Every structure is written in C-alpha cells, then in structure tokens.
N, C-alpha and C positions, 0 to 999 in steps of 0.2 A: 584459623586458616584464612588467607587472604582470598577475597572473591574478586572476580572481574565482571565487568559489563558484558552482556550478550549481544552480539551483533545481529541485526535483522534487516530484512528488505520488505518493502510494502509497494503496493501498487493503487494509484488512482486510475481505473480502467474506464475509459470513455467509450461512449457509443451514441450515435445519432439515431433517435426514435422520433418519428413524425417531425422531423426538422429541428429538434431540440436536442442539446446535449445532455446526456445522462451519465451518471457514474454508478459503478456497483458497489452497494453495501451489502453487509451480511451481519447476522447476529452471532456474536461471540459465544463459543462454547468452551467453558474452562472449568473443569470439575475441581482442580487443585485450588483455583482462585475464585471462590464463590461470588465475591463482590463484583467480578468482572463478567460473571456468566449472564448472557442475555443482552449485553451492550452492543450498540451498533458500531461497525468498524469497516475499515478497507481490508481486503485480503493482505495478509503479511505472514512473514515466517522467519525462522532463524536461519543463518548462513552456517553451512557445514564447514569444518576445517579445510582450508584451501580452497573452497568453492568459489568460483567467480560469482560476483553479486548478481549479475544478469542471469547466470545459469540458476542461481537460487531463486531468483524471482519467478523465472519460467517454471521451476519445478513446484514451488509453493503454490502458485496460481492454479497450475493443473491439478494439484493434490486437493486444493480447497474448493475449486469452482468447476473443474473439468474444462476450463477454457485454455487455449493456446495463445499466448502473447504473440502478436504479429508486429508490434512496433513498441520500443522503449525510448522515449525522448532523451537524447543525449548519448545513446549507445554507440552510434556511429562516430562520435568525436572522441570516445574513450580510448586511452593509450595503454599499451602494455610494454615495459621494459624489462629486459633480463639482464642482470648484472650481479655478480658476488653471490651466486645461489639463490638469488631472489628473482621472482617473477612478479611485478608490481603492476597492478592494474589501477590506473588513475581515471577518474570519473566524477561527474557532477549530477547528484540527484536533484530532484525538484525542491525537496525539503528534507529535514533532518529532525528526529525528536528523541530526546533521551530522558529516561525517567532517573531523577537524581533524588528521589524520596527513598524511603525505607524498604519498600515491599519487593520489588521486582527490578533488578538492574539491567535494563534494556536500552539499546540505541538502534533506532530504525532509520534507514534511508529509504525515502519514498520517491517513486518515479511516476510520471504521466505515461500512460500506456494505451495501446488499443489491442483487441483480441478477437478471436473468432471461435465458433464452437457453440455447442449447446450447454447451458448452465445446468450442473448437477451438483448438489451439495455432498459434502463429505461428513457424514453424521458425527464423526469423531472431532471435526475441525470447526464447522460452521453450520448455520441454519438460516432460513428466510432470505435466501439470495434475492436481491431486488435492484432492478435499475431505477435510479431517483434523478429526476431533472434538478437543474441547478436552483430553480425557484423553490421547490420543495426541500431541498438540502438547506438552503438558506433559512427557511422558516423552522425546520427542525432544530438547526443549531441555535437559533435565535430563542425559540420557546422551549426546547427540551434538550438543552446541552448536556444535562445530567445522564441522558439515555445513550451518550456516546462514549467509547472507549477514551479515556484522557489521552493517551498518546496520539491520537489522531485529530483532536479538535483543532488546535492551532493550524495544522497542515490543511485541514478541510477549509478553514477560513481563509488561508492563504490562497488556495486553490479558487475559491469563489472570487476573490479579489482579482486574481489573474485572469479568469473568464470574463469579469466585467470589462476589462480592457482588451480582451481577445475573445469576443463572443463567438467566433467560428473555431474551427480546429486549429487554425493558424500554425501550421508546423507539425501538427500530430496527424500523421497519415496511417 
C-alpha cells in the first residue's frame, strides 16, 4: 500500500520576559515512538483534512499548552482563492521540515507566533512546558543537540540566526 507524508504545523511562540525574548519549549510524549519520548520540541501537530493551517495551529497550541495564539507572522498576507471546486490557501511559513528517512513520514510548516493565556500541559501530548531565552536555547542546541526532536533542530537554529539580526520583536506583535 502506498503511503503519503503527513502534513503538520508548528509554532515558535515568542514572549518577552524581563526584557528578553523567550520561546516555548516542551518535552515530547510519544508512547508509540519510544526513541522520541522525552525530547525537547516546539508545539506542533497534524493538519486535519481540509483544515486551514492557521486553524490547525491555533487548535494544536490550545490542546498542547492551553495558550491562545494572538498573532501568526504572515497570516495577514495569506491569500485564499476559490476556483473549480477548490478553495486554496497560499501562505508562507517561517520554516519547513520534512522527514525523508524511514521512520515517520511527516512535513511540518513552522510559524513565528505570539500567544496569551496560562500555560497548562496536556498530559497526553506534552510535559515540562518552559519559556527558554535565546541564549539558553543557543547553548542547549550547541551542547545537547541530541536532546531535541530532530524535526525542529534546523528550524531552531534558523530562528536563532534570524533573531541575531532582529533582536527585538521586529514585526512580531
């Protein structure tokens, strides 16, 4: 039987704490994939059939963290066209990652976001929700890269590089 890649959406959620940019990391809970259980990750999840990716992102973040997304960079520039029984959403994520190895066929579109609300973990989805500043994120990726979910490593490095040249929220409101 032919298999297809699973589409997903993820969020780098930014927050300023004591004048510094922090992002939300969580510990992955995956009972079926034991090798991924306990790895650090950003919140993400699968897109349901015909679900708008922004709606998916909001749903997944709410389910995993209890946060409500207040801003998704690029959403205001996304376009929808309707033609020939299609309703097409054209958007630009911050980053994309696809597993092209043997284990789990997934493609994740990652967005820069802001959120509000009180963090609350979903025991079936994630654990150890924590706001990590960019300096600590840099050190973790440099010294303990194997502690991160592989799908997010390059995106997090790209994010750090992006913030190096944009040290304020610069467009993220």
